[in-house]
C-alpha positions in Angstrom: 8.0 -16.8 -2.2 5.8 -14.1 -0.3 2.2 -14.9 0.8 -0.3 -12.4 1.3 -4.0 -12.5 2.3 -6.6 -10.4 0.6 -9.5 -8.6 2.3 -11.7 -5.8 1.3 -10.3 -2.4 2.6 -13.5 -0.7 3.6 -14.6 1.4 6.5 -17.5 -0.1 8.8 -21.0 1.3 7.7 -21.4 2.9 11.2 -18.4 5.2 10.9 -18.1 8.1 8.8 -14.9 9.9 8.0 -15.9 12.9 10.0 -16.5 10.7 12.8 -13.0 9.9 13.5 -11.4 11.6 16.4 -8.1 12.7 16.5 -6.4 11.5 19.6 -3.5 13.9 19.6 -3.0 17.6 18.6 -0.1 16.9 16.2 1.2 13.8 14.2 3.6 11.8 16.5 7.2 11.0 15.6 8.4 7.5 15.3 10.1 7.8 19.0 6.7 9.1 20.5 4.8 6.4 18.8 7.2 3.6 20.2 6.8 4.9 23.6 2.9 4.4 23.4 1.6 1.3 25.4 -0.6 -1.0 23.6 -3.8 0.0 25.6 -3.0 3.7 24.3 -3.3 2.5 20.7 -6.7 2.9 19.0 -7.3 -0.2 17.0 -10.9 0.2 16.3 -10.5 0.7 12.5 -8.5 -2.6 12.1 -10.7 -5.4 10.8 -11.1 -8.6 13.1 -8.9 -11.4 11.9 -11.3 -14.0 13.2 -11.8 -17.7 11.3 -14.3 -16.0 9.0 -11.4 -13.7 7.9 -8.8 -16.7 7.3 -11.6 -18.6 5.7 -12.0 -16.1 3.1 -8.3 -15.3 2.4 -6.5 -16.1 -0.5 -2.9 -16.6 -1.1 -1.8 -14.1 -3.7 1.9 -14.7 -5.3 3.5 -11.3 -6.6 4.0 -11.3 -10.4 7.4 -11.7 -11.4 9.5 -9.3 -13.5 11.3 -10.0 -16.6 14.6 -8.5 -17.7 14.3 -6.6 -21.1 16.0 -4.2 -23.3 13.8 -1.1 -23.7 14.7 2.0 -25.7 13.1 5.3 -24.3 13.9 9.0 -25.0 16.8 10.2 -23.3 14.6 13.0 -21.6 12.1 10.3 -20.3 15.3 8.3 -18.5 16.6 11.5 -17.3 13.2 12.5 -15.7 12.8 9.1 -14.0 16.5 9.0 -12.6 16.0 12.5 -11.3 13.4 11.2 -9.1 16.3 9.0 -7.1 16.8 5.5 -6.4 14.1 3.0 -7.4 13.4 5.0 -10.6 13.1 1.6 -12.5 10.4 0.3 -10.2 8.4 3.8 -10.9 8.8 3.4 -14.6 7.4 0.1 -14.3 4.4 1.2 -12.1 3.7 3.9 -14.8 3.7 1.0 -17.5 1.7 -1.3 -15.4 -0.8 1.5 -14.8 -1.1 2.2 -18.4 -1.4 -1.5 -19.2 -4.4 -1.9 -16.8 -6.1 0.7 -18.7 -6.0 -1.6 -21.9 -7.5 -4.2 -20.2 -11.1 -2.4 -19.5 
């Protein structure tokens, strides 16, 4: 069982997108990132995980899946298979996205 805490992902009111400063000339690769000390990592955009945060958090369990038999056109299946490993997960994401529009 996986447990996740939920909180709103919002930008602080006093910080505008254009105010965010680039600290590096280019994007760092994983090795360069790993070599940074903790003090060199800007964490100012991460919300404070204080007692108030945890008091407002809720446990969210992921929805389970159910194995079914589904008939789809060959061309649809081929298109998803051509996207590589995880194509069934992507098919599910498309179906889930459509199902959400039905609930509105």
